[in-house]
N, C-alpha and C positions, 0 to 999 in steps of 0.2 A: 457472434463475436463477443468478447469479454474485455471490458476495461475495468480492471480491478483496483485502479488508483487514479482518480482524476478529481479536480477541484471544480465541480459544476458551478458552485456559487460564485466563483471568481471570474467567470466569463462575463463579458459585457451584456450578453443576451442569453442568459441561462435557460429561459423558457423555450426559446427556439431550439437550443441544443437538445433539451429533453425531448421535444417533439420529434426531432430527427432520429434520436436514439430509439425512440419507440417505433418509428416507422421502419427502422432497420433491424429491429429485434435484438438490440444490444442488451447485455447484462452489464450494469454499471454499478461500481461502488464509488459513491461520492464521498471523499474524505473531507474533513473540516480541520481548520487550524486552531480553533478555540471552541470550548464547550458552548459559549454564548452564540456561536455561529450556527449551531446545529439545527435549531428550530426552523429558522428561515430556509436553510439548505434542505431540510427534510421536506418542507412544503413543496419543493420543486418536483419531487418524485412520489408524493403521497398516493397519487392515483395510478402509479405504475408499479406493477409487481416486480419487474426486473430492475428497478432502480432503487438501490439501498443507500442509506446515509449513515456514515460512521461518525462517532464522537471522537474528536481529536483535541490534542493540545501539543502543537508543534514545538519541537525543542528550541527553535529559534525564538519562540514567544514565551517559553517557560518562565523566564525571569520576571516578565511583567504581567503574566496571566496566571501565576500560581494560585492566586486568590479564587480562581474559578474551579478549583478541584472539588469543592462541595457540590457545585452544579454538575460537574462531570459524574460524580458518584450517583446523584439523583437520576440522571438520564440513563446511566448504565443499566439500571435494574430492568429496563424494558427494551434494551437494545443489544443486538447480537454482534454488532460490528464496532470496532474501535480503530481510529486512525485519523489523522496522521499523528503518530507518537514516536518517541525514540530519543536518540542522542545525536548531537552534532559536534564533532571535535575540530571544527574549523578554527584557525587561529583567532579570527575576529570574535569568536564566541567563547574564548577561553575564560573570561571573567564570569560567565554565566554557568560554568560547568557544574558547580555544586548545586545550583538551583535545578538544572536539567536532571541531574541524578535523583534529586529528591522527588521531583515530579514523576519521573519515569518509574521509580520504585513504588510510589503511591499508586500509580495507574495499574501496574502489574499486580500489586497486592489486591487492589479492588477487583480486578478481573478474576483473580484466583478465588476470592471470597464469593463471587457471584457464579462460580462454577465454570469459568472459562469463556473466552470470547475470541472471535476472529480478529486479529490485530495486524494492521498495516503499519510497518515500522521503518522509520528513517534511521540510517546508520552511517551517514557520511563521515569518514575519518574517525569512526568510533565503533567499528564492528566488534572488536574484542570486548569492549566495555558493554555493548548491547548484549552480547552472548553471555557475559558474566552475570548480568542482571537476569536474563532469562533462566539461567541455571538455578537461581535462587527462588524462582516462582514457577516450578514445573507444571503446575495446574492452572496457569494463567490463561491458557488457550492455545490457539494455533497462530504462531508467529509467521508473518509474511514479510520478508526483507524486500522492501520496495527499492528499486534502482540500486541493487547491491554493487558496491565498487571496492570491496575489500580484497584480500588475498585469496589465492586458490586454496591454500591450506585451511583458511577459515571457512571455506565452503563446506568442507568435510565436517568440521566441528558443528557448523550450523545445521547441516542435515541430520547429524547424530542427535541434535537437540530438538528435532522435529520441525525445523524451519522450512518454509516454502519461499519461493522467489517470484516477484512480479517483474517482468522485463518489458521495456518500452522501445520504440523505434530509435530513440537517440543512442541507446546502448550499442547498437550495431554499427555506429559510425566511428567508434574508437577501437584501437587494438586491444586495450584492456577490457572494454565491454564485451568484445567478441570472445576473448579468452575466458572471461567469466562465464558466459553463456555456454560455451563448449564444455565447461567443467561442471555444470549443474546437472543433476539427474533430470532427464526429460519429464519424469513423473512428478517433479516438484515445481514445475514452471507454469505460471499463468501470465496473461498479458495485461499491460497497463499502458497509459500514455503520460501520466503526470501532467496532462494538459490543465490550464493553458500555459504552463511553465516550460514546455518543450515545443519545438516546431522547426520549420525550414523556411529559409528565405524571408525571415521576418514575420511569417504567419504561424500562429499556434497550431499544433496538432488538434484535431477533433477526436472525440472518443472513438469514432469509427475508423480512425487511422491506425488502430491496432492491427488492421489488415496488413500494414507494412511489416510489423513485427512477425505476424503469422507467416508472411511470405519468406522472410529471412530464416525463421525457424524451420520451414519446410526444406530449405536448402541445407541447413545444418543437419537435420534429421534424415535427409534424403527420402522425403515423402512428398506427396502432392500438397498443394495449399489446402485443399479440402480435408485431407487426412490430418494435417497439422492442426487445423481448426477443430476437428473432431477430438483429437488428443487433448487439446486445451480444454474443451468442454468437459471431457471425461475427468480431467484433473480437477476442474472447478467443482464438479458434482461430488467427487470424493472429499474435497476440502470442506464443502458446505455441510457434509454429513458428519464431520468431526465434532461439531458443536450442536 
């Protein structure tokens, strides 16, 4: 199983989560919200080949952590993965929009200068703006739109720009989420949880709960759970070979 977007360092017991991930043979991309969080998060999976740590600067923190961009650049040189980055157009973040754009442009430009990176991207209420930015940096790497919630029309534009999509169990609970997943090319989908920020009945999803998303995808694709998982692994292998 593959969890291509979770926040390992934000669990209360991250070492235990890592151990279970290893026991279950998961491939995990642990995203971070600030560059300064990367080192400690990376230590969690240093001995695990299938646990990777991405350097991030979350758009919700862009305004107060823009001064960490030099640290981001220094870490980027030896890191294949970037995330969580992007833009957030929520009304409560309107006053930080200019800072968000400045940070996102800087990150994309840095990734492009370094030859491209695999990027897990936040685009809530900002898909069009995220795609506009990606158009300006065509060599920044492989964009993965995490928990996509934009329009169906924008899916086509995103795919034309080379975007992939990571889908989580929470997306299958809403009409819009299901509609989105039905309209994404199956060859562009990988699984995620965004844990511990998603869950059920007051309990956060664990990385291995991507099995819920796999089960739903098997129904949509009209294949067995094992075949859906095989297709996700194949997608992931193709994705990783792009950088």
